C-alpha positions as CSV (number, residue, x, y, z in Angstrom):
1,M,-24.2,-108.2,-94.5
2,R,-23.6,-108.6,-90.9
3,A,-24.5,-112.1,-89.2
4,P,-28.3,-112.4,-88.2
5,I,-29.4,-111.3,-84.7
6,T,-30.7,-114.9,-84.0
7,V,-28.3,-117.8,-84.4
8,Q,-29.2,-121.7,-84.3
9,F,-26.9,-124.2,-83.9
10,S,-28.2,-126.9,-86.2
11,R,-27.7,-130.8,-86.1
12,P,-25.4,-131.5,-89.3
13,L,-27.9,-132.8,-92.1
14,A,-27.8,-133.6,-95.7
15,I,-30.3,-131.4,-96.6
16,A,-31.9,-131.1,-100.3
17,A,-33.4,-128.1,-102.0
18,L,-36.2,-126.3,-100.2
19,T,-39.9,-128.0,-100.8
20,A,-42.2,-125.5,-100.7
21,A,-45.8,-124.9,-102.0
22,A,-46.6,-122.7,-104.8
23,V,-49.9,-120.9,-103.9
24,V,-51.7,-118.7,-106.7
25,S,-53.5,-115.3,-104.8
26,G,-56.6,-115.3,-105.0
27,V,-59.6,-115.8,-102.8
28,A,-59.4,-119.8,-102.5
29,P,-56.0,-121.2,-102.4
30,A,-55.0,-123.1,-105.6
31,A,-53.4,-126.4,-105.6
32,A,-49.4,-126.0,-104.5
33,H,-46.7,-127.5,-105.7
34,P,-43.0,-127.3,-105.1
35,V,-40.4,-124.6,-105.9
36,K,-37.2,-124.3,-105.1
37,P,-35.6,-120.9,-103.9
38,G,-34.3,-118.4,-106.4
39,T,-36.3,-119.9,-108.9
40,P,-39.3,-118.1,-110.9
41,S,-42.8,-119.3,-109.1
42,P,-46.4,-119.4,-110.8
43,G,-48.5,-116.4,-111.6
44,K,-47.8,-113.1,-110.7
45,P,-44.8,-111.9,-108.8
46,S,-45.6,-110.1,-105.5
47,P,-45.5,-106.3,-105.2
48,G,-43.6,-104.3,-103.4
49,V,-40.6,-107.0,-102.8
50,P,-37.4,-105.2,-102.8
51,R,-35.1,-107.3,-105.5
52,A,-31.4,-107.1,-105.0
53,G,-29.9,-103.4,-105.8
54,A,-33.3,-102.2,-105.7
55,P,-34.3,-99.1,-103.9
56,K,-35.7,-100.3,-100.6
57,V,-39.3,-98.1,-101.0
58,P,-42.9,-99.4,-100.5
59,P,-44.9,-100.2,-103.8
60,P,-47.1,-96.8,-105.1
61,V,-50.3,-98.9,-104.0
62,M,-51.1,-100.9,-100.8
63,S,-53.8,-102.2,-99.3
64,A,-56.1,-100.2,-97.3
65,F,-57.7,-103.1,-95.3
66,G,-58.5,-102.3,-91.8
67,G,-58.1,-98.6,-92.6
68,E,-57.2,-96.0,-94.8
69,Q,-54.3,-94.6,-93.1
70,L,-53.1,-98.3,-93.0
71,G,-52.3,-97.9,-97.1
72,R,-50.6,-94.7,-96.8
73,P,-46.5,-94.9,-96.9
74,G,-44.8,-93.5,-94.0
75,P,-45.2,-93.6,-90.6
76,Q,-48.8,-93.0,-89.8
77,T,-50.3,-92.0,-86.2
78,G,-53.7,-90.2,-85.2
79,E,-54.7,-87.5,-83.2
80,G,-53.6,-87.1,-79.7
81,A,-51.1,-89.4,-80.5
82,P,-47.2,-89.1,-78.6
83,A,-44.0,-88.6,-80.7
84,L,-43.1,-91.6,-82.0
85,P,-39.5,-92.8,-81.0
86,R,-36.6,-91.8,-82.7
87,D,-34.4,-93.4,-85.3
88,L,-36.7,-95.9,-86.5
89,S,-35.0,-97.8,-89.6
90,A,-37.5,-100.6,-90.2
91,L,-39.0,-100.9,-93.4
92,S,-42.5,-101.7,-92.1
93,W,-43.8,-101.8,-88.5
94,M,-47.4,-101.5,-86.5
95,V,-48.5,-101.1,-83.3
96,S,-51.7,-102.4,-82.2
97,D,-54.1,-103.0,-78.9
98,A,-55.1,-106.4,-78.8
99,D,-57.8,-106.5,-76.5
100,T,-59.8,-103.6,-78.8
101,G,-58.0,-104.3,-82.2
102,Q,-57.2,-100.9,-82.4
103,V,-54.3,-100.3,-84.6
104,L,-52.4,-97.2,-83.0
105,A,-49.8,-96.1,-85.6
106,A,-47.8,-97.8,-88.6
107,N,-45.4,-97.6,-91.3
108,N,-46.0,-99.2,-94.5
109,A,-48.2,-101.6,-92.8
110,H,-49.5,-103.5,-95.7
111,W,-46.3,-103.6,-97.3
112,P,-45.5,-107.3,-98.5
113,L,-42.3,-108.3,-97.5
114,P,-40.4,-111.8,-96.7
115,P,-41.5,-112.8,-93.2
116,A,-38.6,-115.3,-92.2
117,S,-39.7,-117.4,-89.4
118,T,-42.2,-115.0,-87.9
119,L,-44.3,-117.1,-90.6
120,K,-44.4,-120.1,-88.3
121,M,-47.2,-117.9,-86.0
122,L,-49.5,-118.8,-89.1
123,F,-47.9,-122.5,-89.3
124,A,-48.7,-123.1,-85.3
125,D,-52.3,-121.1,-85.9
126,T,-52.9,-123.5,-88.8
127,V,-51.5,-126.9,-87.4
128,L,-51.7,-126.7,-83.5
129,P,-55.5,-127.6,-83.5
130,A,-54.6,-130.6,-85.6
131,V,-51.5,-131.5,-84.3
132,P,-51.9,-131.2,-80.3
133,G,-49.0,-131.9,-77.6
134,T,-50.3,-135.2,-76.7
135,A,-49.7,-136.3,-80.0
136,S,-46.9,-139.0,-80.7
137,H,-45.0,-139.3,-83.7
138,K,-42.0,-141.6,-85.1
139,V,-39.7,-139.5,-87.5
140,E,-39.5,-140.9,-91.0
141,P,-36.2,-139.6,-92.5
142,A,-37.9,-138.8,-95.6
143,E,-40.3,-135.8,-93.4
144,L,-36.6,-134.1,-92.8
145,T,-35.9,-133.7,-96.7
146,G,-36.6,-130.7,-98.5
147,M,-35.5,-128.2,-95.8
148,G,-33.5,-125.2,-97.4
149,D,-29.8,-125.1,-97.0
150,G,-28.4,-123.0,-93.4
151,S,-31.9,-123.9,-92.4
152,S,-32.0,-124.0,-88.5
153,A,-33.0,-127.0,-86.3
154,V,-33.6,-128.2,-83.1
155,G,-32.0,-131.5,-83.5
156,V,-34.7,-134.1,-84.4
157,V,-33.6,-137.2,-85.0
158,P,-35.0,-139.5,-87.8
159,G,-36.5,-143.1,-86.1
160,Q,-37.1,-141.7,-82.8
161,T,-40.8,-141.0,-81.2
162,Y,-41.4,-137.6,-80.1
163,L,-44.6,-135.8,-78.4
164,G,-45.9,-133.0,-80.3
165,A,-45.5,-130.9,-77.1
166,D,-41.4,-131.3,-77.7
167,L,-41.8,-130.5,-81.3
168,W,-43.6,-127.6,-80.8
169,R,-41.1,-126.5,-78.3
170,G,-38.5,-126.8,-81.1
171,V,-40.6,-124.4,-83.3
172,F,-41.3,-121.6,-80.8
173,L,-37.9,-122.0,-78.9
174,R,-35.4,-123.2,-81.7
175,S,-37.0,-122.1,-84.8
176,G,-36.5,-125.4,-85.9
177,N,-37.3,-126.3,-89.2
178,D,-36.9,-129.8,-88.9
179,A,-39.6,-129.6,-86.0
180,V,-41.8,-127.9,-88.9
181,H,-41.6,-130.4,-91.4
182,V,-42.1,-133.0,-89.3
183,L,-45.3,-131.4,-87.7
184,A,-46.3,-130.8,-91.3
185,A,-46.0,-134.5,-92.2
186,M,-48.0,-135.0,-89.2
187,N,-50.9,-132.9,-90.6
188,G,-50.8,-134.5,-94.0
189,G,-47.4,-133.0,-95.7
190,V,-46.0,-129.9,-96.3
191,S,-47.8,-129.0,-100.0
192,K,-51.1,-129.4,-97.6
193,T,-49.9,-127.7,-94.7
194,V,-48.8,-124.8,-97.0
195,T,-52.4,-124.9,-98.7
196,D,-53.8,-125.1,-95.2
197,M,-52.1,-122.1,-94.2
198,Q,-53.1,-119.7,-97.0
199,A,-56.5,-120.8,-96.3
200,K,-56.1,-119.8,-92.5
201,A,-54.5,-116.7,-93.3
202,E,-57.2,-115.7,-95.8
203,S,-59.5,-116.4,-92.7
204,L,-57.9,-114.0,-90.9
205,G,-58.3,-111.2,-93.1
206,A,-54.4,-111.5,-93.9
207,K,-54.5,-110.6,-97.7
208,D,-50.8,-109.6,-97.9
209,T,-49.6,-113.5,-97.5
210,H,-48.5,-115.8,-99.9
211,V,-47.4,-118.6,-98.2
212,R,-45.0,-121.0,-100.1
213,S,-42.9,-123.1,-97.6
214,P,-44.5,-124.1,-94.2
215,D,-41.2,-122.2,-91.8
216,G,-40.7,-119.2,-93.5
217,Y,-37.8,-120.1,-95.4
218,D,-36.8,-117.7,-98.0
219,A,-38.9,-118.6,-101.3
220,E,-39.9,-116.8,-104.7
221,G,-43.3,-115.1,-103.8
222,Q,-43.3,-115.4,-100.2
223,V,-44.7,-112.7,-98.3
224,S,-46.8,-111.0,-95.5
225,S,-46.7,-107.9,-93.8
226,A,-46.6,-106.4,-90.5
227,Y,-50.8,-106.0,-90.8
228,D,-50.6,-109.8,-91.0
229,L,-48.0,-110.8,-89.1
230,T,-50.1,-108.7,-86.3
231,L,-53.2,-111.0,-87.0
232,F,-51.2,-114.1,-87.0
233,L,-50.0,-113.3,-83.2
234,R,-53.0,-112.1,-82.1
235,S,-55.0,-115.0,-83.2
236,G,-52.4,-117.3,-81.5
237,L,-52.7,-115.6,-78.4
238,R,-55.9,-117.1,-78.0
239,N,-54.6,-120.4,-78.2
240,K,-53.6,-121.4,-74.8
241,D,-51.0,-123.9,-75.9
242,F,-49.6,-121.0,-78.3
243,K,-49.5,-118.9,-75.7
244,E,-47.7,-121.3,-73.7
245,Y,-45.1,-122.3,-76.3
246,C,-44.3,-118.8,-77.0
247,A,-44.0,-117.6,-73.4
248,T,-41.3,-120.3,-72.5
249,A,-37.7,-119.2,-72.3
250,D,-36.2,-122.2,-71.7
251,A,-36.9,-125.8,-72.1
252,K,-35.8,-129.6,-72.4
253,F,-35.6,-131.0,-75.6
254,P,-35.4,-135.1,-76.1
255,G,-31.8,-136.2,-76.9
256,G,-30.3,-138.4,-79.5
257,P,-27.0,-140.2,-80.2
258,N,-25.1,-137.4,-79.5
259,T,-26.2,-136.8,-76.0
260,K,-26.7,-140.5,-75.5
261,G,-30.3,-140.2,-75.2
262,K,-30.3,-137.5,-72.4
263,P,-32.4,-134.5,-73.0
264,F,-30.7,-131.1,-73.4
265,G,-31.6,-127.4,-72.3
266,I,-32.5,-125.4,-75.5
267,S,-33.1,-121.3,-74.8
268,N,-35.6,-119.3,-76.9
269,T,-33.9,-117.4,-80.1
270,N,-36.4,-114.6,-79.2
271,R,-33.8,-112.5,-77.1
272,M,-36.3,-109.7,-75.5
273,L,-37.8,-113.3,-73.7
274,S,-34.6,-115.2,-73.1
275,G,-32.5,-112.2,-72.4
276,I,-29.7,-113.9,-74.6
277,G,-27.1,-111.7,-76.5
278,G,-26.9,-108.9,-74.6
279,V,-30.7,-107.7,-74.8
280,P,-32.6,-107.2,-71.7
281,K,-35.7,-109.1,-71.3
282,Y,-38.6,-106.6,-71.3
283,P,-41.1,-106.2,-68.6
284,G,-44.4,-107.8,-69.2
285,L,-43.6,-109.9,-72.5
286,I,-45.6,-112.4,-73.3
287,G,-43.8,-113.5,-76.2
288,G,-44.1,-114.0,-79.9
289,K,-41.8,-114.7,-82.7
290,N,-38.7,-113.7,-84.1
291,G,-37.1,-114.5,-87.7
292,Y,-34.3,-113.9,-90.0
293,T,-33.0,-114.7,-93.5
294,T,-30.7,-113.0,-96.0
295,H,-33.7,-111.2,-98.2
296,A,-36.3,-111.0,-95.2
297,G,-33.7,-109.3,-92.9
298,N,-34.4,-109.2,-89.3
299,T,-38.3,-109.7,-88.4
300,L,-40.1,-109.8,-85.1
301,A,-43.9,-109.7,-83.5
302,E,-43.8,-109.3,-80.1
303,A,-47.1,-109.2,-77.2
304,A,-46.8,-107.5,-73.9
305,T,-48.8,-106.4,-71.3
306,R,-48.9,-103.8,-68.8
307,D,-51.8,-102.3,-66.6
308,G,-54.6,-104.3,-68.0
309,H,-53.5,-103.3,-71.4
310,T,-51.9,-105.9,-74.1
311,V,-49.9,-104.4,-76.9
312,L,-48.6,-106.0,-80.2
313,V,-45.8,-104.7,-82.0
314,T,-44.5,-106.0,-85.2
315,V,-41.4,-104.6,-86.9
316,M,-39.7,-106.0,-90.4
317,N,-36.4,-105.8,-91.8
318,P,-34.5,-102.7,-89.8
319,Q,-32.1,-101.2,-91.8
320,E,-29.6,-99.4,-89.8
321,N,-26.9,-101.8,-89.4
322,K,-26.9,-102.8,-85.6
323,H,-26.7,-106.4,-84.2
324,D,-29.9,-105.9,-81.9
325,K,-31.7,-103.1,-84.1
326,V,-34.6,-105.2,-84.2
327,Y,-35.1,-105.5,-80.3
328,T,-34.2,-102.1,-80.0
329,E,-36.9,-100.7,-82.4
330,T,-39.8,-103.1,-80.7
331,R,-39.0,-101.9,-77.7
332,A,-39.0,-98.3,-78.1
333,L,-42.5,-99.4,-80.1
334,L,-43.7,-101.1,-76.9
335,D,-43.3,-98.3,-74.7
336,W,-44.5,-95.9,-77.2
337,G,-48.0,-98.3,-77.6
338,F,-48.4,-98.3,-73.9
339,A,-47.8,-94.7,-73.4
340,A,-50.1,-93.9,-76.5
341,I,-53.3,-96.2,-75.4
342,G,-56.4,-93.8,-74.2
343,K,-54.7,-91.0,-75.5
344,A,-54.3,-91.8,-79.6
345,K,-57.2,-91.9,-82.0
346,P,-56.9,-95.1,-83.7
347,I,-55.8,-95.0,-87.3
348,G,-57.4,-98.6,-88.3
349,T,-58.3,-101.7,-87.2
350,L,-57.5,-105.6,-86.8
351,D,-61.6,-105.9,-86.8
352,P,-62.3,-104.6,-89.9
353,A,-65.8,-106.3,-90.1
354,K,-66.4,-104.3,-87.1
355,P,-67.2,-100.6,-86.9
356,S,-63.7,-98.8,-86.5
357,P,-63.8,-95.7,-84.2
358,A,-61.4,-94.1,-86.8
359,T,-63.7,-94.0,-89.4
360,R,-67.2,-95.2,-88.4
361,P,-69.9,-91.5,-88.4
362,K,-71.2,-90.5,-85.2
363,P,-74.6,-91.8,-84.5
364,A,-77.3,-90.4,-82.7
365,A,-78.5,-93.6,-81.0
366,A,-76.4,-95.7,-78.7
367,T,-73.2,-97.4,-80.6
368,T,-71.6,-100.4,-80.6
369,T,-68.6,-101.0,-78.6
370,D,-65.2,-101.5,-80.5
371,S,-63.9,-104.1,-77.7
372,S,-63.5,-107.4,-78.7
373,G,-64.8,-108.7,-75.8
374,L,-61.6,-111.0,-75.6
375,G,-58.8,-109.5,-73.0
376,V,-55.2,-111.4,-74.2
377,L,-54.9,-112.9,-70.7
378,G,-58.2,-114.4,-70.1
379,W,-58.4,-116.0,-73.6
380,T,-58.6,-119.6,-73.8
381,G,-57.9,-122.0,-76.6
382,L,-58.6,-125.2,-77.9
383,G,-56.1,-128.5,-77.8
384,A,-54.4,-130.1,-74.5
385,G,-52.1,-128.3,-72.8
386,A,-48.7,-129.1,-72.5
387,A,-46.2,-128.8,-69.7
388,V,-43.1,-126.9,-70.5
389,A,-39.9,-128.1,-68.3
390,A,-37.5,-125.5,-67.6
391,G,-33.9,-126.0,-69.1
392,V,-31.4,-125.0,-66.5
393,A,-28.0,-125.9,-68.7
394,Y,-27.2,-126.1,-72.4
395,V,-26.0,-129.9,-73.2
396,V,-22.9,-128.9,-76.0
397,L,-23.3,-131.0,-79.0
398,K,-20.3,-131.6,-81.4
399,R,-21.4,-129.5,-84.5
400,R,-19.5,-127.9,-87.5
401,P,-18.5,-124.3,-87.2
402,E,-21.0,-121.9,-86.8
403,K,-22.8,-120.6,-89.6
404,R,-25.6,-118.1,-90.5
405,R,-28.7,-119.6,-90.1
406,R,-32.2,-118.7,-91.1
407,V,-35.0,-118.5,-88.0
């Protein structure tokens, strides 16, 4: 398999097998318990997840939550929509208007697939209110155990004290599983955090998501969908701290023994935001979250603004074997989304509780509006604000030869 699109330099750690929490699907999350990657998990297997050597086709029945067309396989658009971009290879993708909640186009929107580190958006939605940037915490060695082999890491050092803002930048910029596990400890532990994340997903209407780990590392039965990941990003943009962290291209991270205590520069692994690896920055990009694991392939959720509109695009597992394919497909779908707003009849909604313009009957009297009334750029959230320092250079740390990392 080709090397991942996002590469992390992780601090050498003797890391044990993944500690995650298995959650039985249903309306209310069940008690969680640890599982190891690759071992059977309790309960029913998640439908539609491609196994090794199995055909990569969507399940015969998918959820139609949010709109009937969203449950259909293959590309879906509405009346008046521009032609879709050519050469889209992702197993699943979706384009939405963040302000109105209208889904403009989709391909297998409810296919449950491994999410990789895009699941960290749900982690942030869940834990940010409980662990703001102003929180302070001394890291215990036990908090860094239980991460999966090859996990991405920002360089958290046991025994060192960090602000919550530092750890959150480690999550959003470097996709650091070490930072995730420390923040999970600050939230009451990994098992509690996994249970909290499942409950948060259900409260947002994310019915395809089954959480097994807080960081998105491959675990049996852990899945989400393009629809659900879009919900997580849209929810996060309502929180000003989430929005600030995901929009940060460069920052400084507190140093440890390898840097003699001096902060070192970190850059966002989201290449459409940072412009690293030869991927051009996208004009008007707000940010989002990228991910990669062996089973998930490359995943990406992005938000961008143009002419007063905010478009959300989620892409899961492009099949074309090019190093930057997840970014080129996301870029093309963002461009398409801006062209489609105001022209394409929506095929569904991110707000199923509200009437959908694609499905509601024509009333004789005045109708309700589809707008949520909350423009993304004007959204405010709870929690303390964290000022992000701009990183201007990298400090090159001693490390092992580069290996594939899961982000």
